[in-house]
Structures are given as C-alpha cells and as structure tokens.
C-alpha positions as CSV (number, residue, x, y, z in Angstrom):
1,M,5.3,45.9,-9.0
2,D,8.6,44.3,-8.2
3,S,12.2,45.3,-7.8
4,D,15.3,44.3,-9.9
5,E,18.7,43.2,-8.6
6,A,19.8,46.8,-8.1
7,G,16.7,47.5,-5.9
8,R,15.0,49.7,-8.5
9,I,11.2,49.4,-8.8
10,V,10.0,47.6,-11.9
11,V,6.6,48.1,-13.3
12,P,5.3,45.4,-15.7
13,P,3.8,46.5,-19.0
14,L,0.2,47.5,-18.6
15,T,-2.7,49.3,-20.2
16,I,-4.6,52.0,-18.4
17,A,-8.3,52.3,-19.5
18,D,-9.5,55.8,-18.4
19,W,-12.6,57.4,-19.7
20,P,-15.7,59.0,-18.2
21,E,-18.7,56.7,-17.8
22,L,-20.9,59.7,-18.4
23,G,-20.9,61.6,-21.7
24,F,-21.7,65.0,-20.1
25,R,-20.3,66.1,-16.8
26,L,-21.7,69.4,-15.5
27,S,-20.4,71.6,-12.8
28,K,-21.9,75.0,-11.9
29,T,-20.9,78.1,-10.2
30,S,-22.1,81.7,-9.8
31,A,-21.0,84.1,-12.5
32,S,-22.6,86.9,-10.5
33,D,-20.8,86.4,-7.2
34,N,-17.4,85.2,-8.4
35,E,-14.8,87.4,-10.0
36,L,-13.6,86.6,-13.5
37,T,-10.2,85.4,-12.2
38,M,-12.0,82.9,-10.0
39,L,-14.1,81.7,-12.9
40,R,-11.0,81.2,-15.0
41,L,-9.4,79.1,-12.2
42,F,-12.6,77.1,-12.0
43,S,-12.6,76.4,-15.7
44,D,-8.9,75.4,-15.6
45,W,-9.7,72.8,-12.9
46,M,-12.6,71.4,-14.9
47,K,-10.2,69.4,-17.1
48,V,-8.6,67.7,-14.1
49,F,-12.0,66.3,-13.1
50,K,-13.1,65.6,-16.7
51,I,-15.9,68.1,-16.5
52,N,-17.0,69.1,-20.0
53,M,-19.9,71.4,-19.3
54,V,-20.1,74.5,-17.0
55,G,-23.3,76.1,-15.8
56,L,-22.8,79.8,-15.0
57,Q,-25.5,80.9,-12.7
58,Y,-27.1,84.4,-12.4
59,H,-27.8,85.6,-8.9
60,G,-29.6,88.8,-9.1
61,G,-33.0,90.4,-8.7
62,N,-34.4,90.0,-12.2
63,S,-33.4,87.0,-14.3
64,Q,-35.1,88.6,-17.3
65,A,-32.6,91.5,-17.3
66,P,-29.3,90.2,-15.9
67,E,-26.7,92.8,-15.0
68,D,-23.0,93.1,-14.3
69,P,-20.8,91.5,-13.2
70,F,-22.7,88.5,-14.6
71,L,-22.9,89.9,-18.2
72,T,-19.2,90.8,-18.4
73,N,-18.1,87.5,-16.8
74,I,-20.2,85.5,-19.2
75,E,-19.0,87.4,-22.3
76,M,-15.3,87.2,-21.3
77,L,-15.2,83.6,-20.1
78,C,-17.2,82.2,-23.0
79,R,-15.0,84.0,-25.5
80,E,-11.9,82.6,-23.9
81,L,-13.2,79.0,-23.6
82,R,-14.3,79.0,-27.3
83,D,-10.9,80.1,-28.4
C-alpha cells in the first residue's frame, strides 16, 4: 500500500484467492446439551469459518432410542438449514 498526494491510502489492484483446501470441513456440537437457540447461533457462525458439515451429537443413556431435547433440536435445525 502507498499514499497519494492528499495522504489517502492507495491500494494497488490485486486478486484475492480464497478457498478451503479441504472439500469437507466438519464441526460438531451436542444437540442434547445445547438449546436450539445456541445450535442456530453455532450454524450461523459455520459460514464464517467455511465449515460446510455439522455433526450433531446425542448425549444420552441409549443411543438406540434418542430422546428430547435431541430429537426436537435435530428436527427443527435440519429443517431450517435445508430451507
């Protein structure tokens, strides 16, 4: 960068190459322990860090029969993200 006669900053023409080196970037969080509002906030921030996959974990006693709030959070968040 440089400055012109008036002291303004001058940026020369340039090209910014910006892309993820990895095709899939995964981040995960608990869909059992976090409220839906927190999961929504988490998914909003994913774009900033170029995360394109989310793993929503179940933390409960029986993974063969997940229960709320996990089920409700998954249903609501997945519907919103698909839209």
